[in-house]
N, C-alpha and C positions, 0 to 999 in steps of 0.2 A: 806427887808433888814435882812435876817436870819443869825443866828449865828451857826457856824459849832463847835461843841464840840469834841475836840481830847483828847483822853485819852488811858492809857494802861488798859487792863482788869482788872487788879488789884485795879485799881482807879475808877471802874464803879460805886460804891456807891457815891463817891464825884461827879463824872461826872453827875450823875442823880440827886443829890441834886442841883447842879448849874443849870441844866436843869430846875428843878421845879421853882427855884427861877426866872429865865428868864422868863418862862411861866407866872408866877404870876405877872410879870411886863409887860405882853402882848408883849413879844418879841419872834418871831418865831425863833425856833431852828431846827438844825438838829443833830441827835444822831444815830449813826449807829445801836444801839441795838433796837432802836425803828423802824427802816426801814426794811420792809419785803424784799425788793430788795436785800439789802446787805447781809441778812441772807441766800439768795437763790441763788446767783449768782456764776458762775465760773470765773468771771472777776471782782473781788472786787476792783482791782486798778482803772479800769474805772469809777466804781460807785463812788468811794471816790473822784477821780479827778473831774467828773461832779458835784457831790454835793458841793464840795469846790468852784468851779468856779459859782455856782448858790447862794452862800452866800456872804455876804459882810464883814463878820467878822470870825475869827478863834480864839477860846479861848481853848487854850491847858493846860490841867490839868497835872501838873508835879509834880513828887514825885521822891524818890530814886529808885523806880521801873521803871521809865521812861527810866533811862539809858539802860534797857534791851529791849526796844521797838524798832522796825524797823518802825513802823507806824507813831508814833507821830512826829518823825523828818521828815518823808517823807510828812505828812500832812502840817507840818509848811513850808517846802520847796514849796509845790504846792501853798499854800497861798501867800507866798513870790513872787513866779513868777506871780501870778494874782493880786499883789498889793492890797491884802485884808488887813483889820485892824487885827493886831495880838495881842493877849495878852496871857500871861501864868498865870495860877492860881496855886501857890505853895502850896503843902501839905507837911507838916513835916518839919523837920529842915535842910534836906540835901540842899547843895549849887546846885544852877542851872547852867547849862552849860554856858559859856560866851557868846555864840551866841544869847541867849535870852535877853541879855542886850539891844539890839536894840529896844525891844518893851516893853510896860508896863508890870510890873510884879505885879499881884494881889496876896494877901495872906490872905484875910479874907472878912467877911461880909461887912465891910466898903468900902473896895477897890471894891468889887462887885458892891456895890451901886454907886461908882463912874463911873464904867464902865457902868451901867444902864443909868446914867445921861447922859454921854457923847454919849451913842448910841441914846438916845432920842432926844438929841439936834441935832445931825447930820441928824436923820430922819425927824425932823421938818424943818430943813434947806433945805434938799433935796425936801421935798414937797413943800416948799414955792418957790423954784426955779424951780420946774417942772421937776426935774431929777428923772426920773423912771427907766432908763435903763442905764447900764454901758457899752456901746459899744466901740469898739475900737477907735472910733473917739473922745471919750473923756477920753481915758485911761490916758494921761498925767495929766489931772485935777483930775481924781480919785486918781492918785498916790500922787500928791500934798495934797490932801484932807487926804489921809491915813496917810502920814507923819504928818500932822496938828494934826489929831485925835490922833496919838501915842504921839507926844510932849505935847499935852495938858493934856492928861490922865496921863502921867508920872510925869508931874509937880503937879498935883493935889494929885497924890498918895504921892509924896515927901512932900507936905505941910501938908497932912493928914486932909484937909477940903474942 
């Protein structure tokens, strides 16, 4: 259940910090800057699309700079089509685009801890039910579970505990 970390290059330091925090929590991640293939390919779109579909979650680092990115909205769109769990991690005071209201919005260490807890609970549930592959045959279940993940995490962030 890897987490794809999406970001604009100007927010790389924050993406790297989030990556380090998730790794510390024993969560597998994908970050393009750490992927040799994404640095050497002529078809970055195919590499990104494949890596998003191989992940179960997408965490988009968003800031005022993200508005100038083509890749972050593309990656969110790819994750949406694939029914991935999607969260944004807001940096700075700028308002987020309204389309991000659909998913949980993280904005600090406590919210990131909530994400880690939700991720772990879901991973334990999947292990206990024996779900190891998300094939097309269980796509509907995966979408319902993604919606549940989003709703529960948004509620926890709202409550603050």
